[in-house]
ROSEKE-82869 format. One record per residue: x, z, y of N, C-alpha, C, O in turn. Coordinates in steps of 0.2 Angstrom, whole numbers, plus 2048, in hexadecimal, padded with zeros to 3 digits. Example, Ala and Ser with C-alpha at 12.3 -4.5 7.8 and 13.67 -1.06 7.14 Angstrom:
R    nX    nZ    nY   caX   caZ   caY    cX    cZ    cY    oX    oZ    oY
R   842   827   7E4   83E   827   7EA   842   827   7F0   847   82A   7EF
R   840   823   7F5   844   824   7FB   840   827   800   843   828   806
END
This chain:
R    nX    nZ    nY   caX   caZ   caY    cX    cZ    cY    oX    oZ    oY
R   E86   E63   0D3   E8A   E66   0CF   E90   E68   0D2   E93   E6E   0D0
R   E93   E65   0D6   E99   E66   0DA   E99   E6D   0DD   E9E   E71   0DC
R   E93   E6F   0E0   E93   E75   0E4   E93   E7B   0DF   E97   E80   0E0
R   E90   E7A   0D9   E90   E80   0D4   E97   E80   0D1   E99   E86   0D0
R   E9B   E7B   0D0   EA1   E7B   0CD   EA6   E7F   0D2   EAA   E83   0D1
R   EA5   E7D   0D9   EAA   E80   0DE   EA8   E87   0DF   EAD   E8B   0E0
R   EA2   E89   0DE   EA0   E90   0DE   EA3   E94   0D8   EA5   E9A   0D9
R   EA3   E91   0D2   EA5   E95   0CC   EAD   E95   0CD   EB0   E9A   0CA
R   EB0   E90   0CF   EB8   E90   0D0   EBA   E91   0D7   EBF   E8E   0D9
R   EB7   E96   0DA   EB8   E97   0E1   EC0   E99   0E3   EC2   E98   0E8
R   EC3   E9C   0DE   ECA   E9E   0DF   ECF   E99   0DD   ED5   E9B   0DC
R   ECD   E93   0DB   ED1   E8E   0D8   ED2   E88   0DD   ECD   E87   0E1
R   ED8   E85   0DE   ED8   E7F   0E2   ED6   E79   0DE   ED9   E77   0D8
R   ED1   E76   0E0   ECE   E70   0DC   ECE   E6A   0E1   ECB   E6B   0E7
R   ED1   E65   0DF   ED1   E5F   0E3   ECB   E5A   0E2   EC9   E59   0DC
R   EC8   E58   0E7   EC2   E54   0E7   EC4   E4D   0EA   EC9   E4C   0ED
R   EC0   E48   0E7   EC1   E41   0EA   EBB   E40   0EF   EB5   E41   0EE
R   EBE   E3F   0F5   EB9   E3F   0FB   EB4   E39   0FA   EB6   E33   0F8
R   EAE   E3B   0FB   EA8   E36   0FB   EA5   E35   0F4   EA0   E31   0F3
R   EA8   E39   0EF   EA5   E38   0E8   EA2   E3E   0E5   EA2   E3F   0DF
R   EA0   E43   0E9   E9D   E49   0E7   E97   E48   0E2   E97   E4C   0DD
R   E93   E43   0E3   E8E   E42   0DF   E90   E3F   0D8   E8C   E3F   0D3
R   E96   E3E   0D7   E98   E3B   0D1   E9C   E40   0CC   E9E   E3E   0C7
R   E9C   E46   0CE   E9F   E4C   0CA   E9B   E4D   0C4   E95   E4E   0C5
R   E9E   E4D   0BE   E9A   E4E   0B8   E9C   E55   0B5   E99   E57   0B0
R   EA1   E58   0B7   EA3   E5E   0B4   EAA   E60   0B6   EAD   E5D   0BB
R   EAD   E65   0B3   EB4   E67   0B4   EB8   E68   0AE   EB5   E6A   0A9
R   EBE   E67   0AE   EC2   E67   0A8   EC8   E6C   0A9   ECA   E6C   0AF
R   EC9   E71   0A5   ECF   E75   0A5   ED5   E72   0A2   ED6   E73   09C
R   ED9   E6F   0A6   EDF   E6B   0A3   EE5   E70   0A4   EE7   E71   0A9
R   EE7   E73   09E   EED   E77   09E   EEB   E7D   0A3   EEF   E7F   0A7
R   EE5   E80   0A3   EE2   E85   0A7   EE2   E84   0AE   EE1   E88   0B2
R   EE2   E7D   0B0   EE1   E7B   0B7   EDB   E77   0B7   EDA   E72   0B4
R   ED6   E7A   0BB   ECF   E76   0BB   ED0   E70   0BF   ED3   E70   0C4
R   ECD   E6A   0BC   ECD   E64   0BF   EC6   E61   0BF   EC3   E61   0BA
R   EC4   E5E   0C5   EBD   E5B   0C5   EBD   E55   0C0   EC2   E51   0C0
R   EB7   E54   0BD   EB6   E4E   0B9   EB1   E49   0BD   EAC   E4C   0BE
R   EB3   E43   0BE   EAE   E3E   0C1   EAC   E39   0BD   EB0   E37   0B8
R   EA6   E37   0BD   EA3   E31   0BA   EA5   E2B   0BE   EA3   E2A   0C3
R   EA9   E26   0BA   EAB   E20   0BE   EA5   E1C   0BF   EA5   E19   0C4
R   EA0   E1C   0BB   E9A   E17   0BC   E96   E1A   0C2   E94   E16   0C6
R   E96   E20   0C3   E93   E23   0C9   E97   E22   0CF   E94   E21   0D5
R   E9E   E22   0CF   EA2   E20   0D4   EA1   E19   0D6   EA1   E18   0DC
R   EA0   E15   0D1   E9F   E0E   0D3   E99   E0D   0D6   E98   E09   0DB
R   E93   E10   0D4   E8D   E10   0D7   E8D   E12   0DE   E8A   E0F   0E3
R   E91   E17   0E0   E92   E1A   0E7   E95   E14   0EB   E93   E13   0F1
R   E9A   E11   0E8   E9D   E0C   0EC   E99   E06   0ED   E99   E03   0F2
R   E95   E04   0E8   E90   DFF   0E9   E8B   E00   0EE   E88   DFB   0F1
R   E89   E06   0EF   E84   E08   0F4   E87   E07   0FB   E83   E07   100
R   E8D   E06   0FB   E90   E04   102   E91   DFC   102   E95   DFA   106
R   E8C   DF9   0FF   E8C   DF1   0FF   E92   DEE   0FC   E95   DE9   0FF
R   E95   DF1   0F7   E9B   DEE   0F4   E99   DEB   0ED   E95   DEE   0EA
R   E9B   DE5   0EC   E9A   DE1   0E6   E9D   DE5   0E0   EA2   DE9   0E1
R   E9A   DE5   0DA   E9C   DE8   0D4   EA4   DE8   0D3   EA7   DEC   0D2
R   EA6   DE1   0D3   EAD   DE0   0D1   EB2   DE3   0D7   EB7   DE6   0D5
R   EAF   DE3   0DD   EB3   DE6   0E3   EB3   DED   0E2   EB8   DF0   0E3
R   EAE   DF0   0E0   EAD   DF7   0DF   EB2   DFA   0DA   EB5   DFF   0DA
R   EB2   DF6   0D4   EB7   DF8   0CF   EBE   DF7   0D1   EC2   DFC   0D0
R   EC0   DF2   0D5   EC7   DF1   0D7   EC8   DF6   0DC   ECE   DF9   0DC
R   EC4   DF8   0E1   EC5   DFD   0E6   EC6   E04   0E2   ECB   E07   0E4
R   EC2   E05   0DE   EC2   E0C   0DA   EC9   E0C   0D7   ECC   E11   0D7
R   ECA   E07   0D3   ED0   E07   0CF   ED7   E08   0D3   EDB   E0C   0D1
R   ED7   E05   0D8   EDE   E05   0DC   EDE   E0B   0E1   EE3   E0E   0E2
R   ED8   E0C   0E4   ED8   E11   0EA   ED6   E18   0E8   ED7   E1C   0EC
R   ED2   E18   0E3   ECF   E1F   0E1   ED3   E22   0DB   ED7   E27   0DB
R   ED1   E1F   0D5   ED4   E22   0CF   EDC   E20   0CF   EDF   E24   0CB
R   EDE   E1B   0D2   EE5   E1A   0D2   EE9   E1E   0D6   EF0   E1E   0D6
R   EE6   E23   0DA   EEA   E27   0DF   EEC   E2D   0DB   EE8   E30   0D7
R   EF2   E30   0DC   EF4   E36   0D9   EF5   E3B   0DE   EF9   E3A   0E3
R   EF1   E40   0DE   EF2   E46   0E3   EF6   E4B   0E0   EF9   E4F   0E5
R   EF7   E4C   0DA   EFB   E52   0D7   EF8   E53   0D0   EF4   E50   0CD
R   EFB   E59   0CE   EF9   E5B   0C7   EF1   E5D   0C6   EEF   E5C   0C1
R   EEE   E5E   0CC   EE7   E60   0CC   EE3   E5A   0CD   EDD   E5A   0CF
R   EE5   E54   0CD   EE2   E4D   0CE   EDB   E4D   0CA   EDB   E50   0C4
R   ED6   E4B   0CD   ED0   E4A   0C9   ED0   E46   0C3   ED5   E42   0C2
R   ECC   E47   0BE   ECC   E44   0B8   EC6   E3E   0B9   EC0   E40   0BB
R   EC7   E38   0B7   EC2   E33   0B7   EC0   E31   0B0   EC4   E2F   0AC
R   EB9   E32   0AF   EB6   E31   0A9   EB4   E29   0A9   EAF   E28   0AD
R   EB7   E25   0A6   EB5   E1E   0A6   EAF   E1D   0A1   EB0   E1B   09B
R   EA9   E1E   0A4   EA3   E1D   0A0   E9F   E17   0A2   E99   E17   0A2
R   EA3   E12   0A4   E9F   E0C   0A7   E9E   E07   0A1   E9C   E01   0A2
R   EA0   E08   09B   EA0   E04   095   E99   E05   092   E97   E09   08F
R   E95   E00   094   E8E   E00   091   E8C   DFB   08C   E87   DFA   08A
END
């Protein structure tokens, strides 16, 4: 999905989260600025595939990924882990 989004918004600056390309679930136009939307559950799965325990993956993601502020075009994190 990321490839198609980047092709459609080729003239926009879009900030990606390194290593989480497969967790992109869409794009949001926040005040006319496109921002990638990531599935947190898919991000956690990606971290767990790196032999990280579930609790460690949540902690790492919360502090090192979603807790990072890159700027106004920071990605949006969809917390879809509530099952």
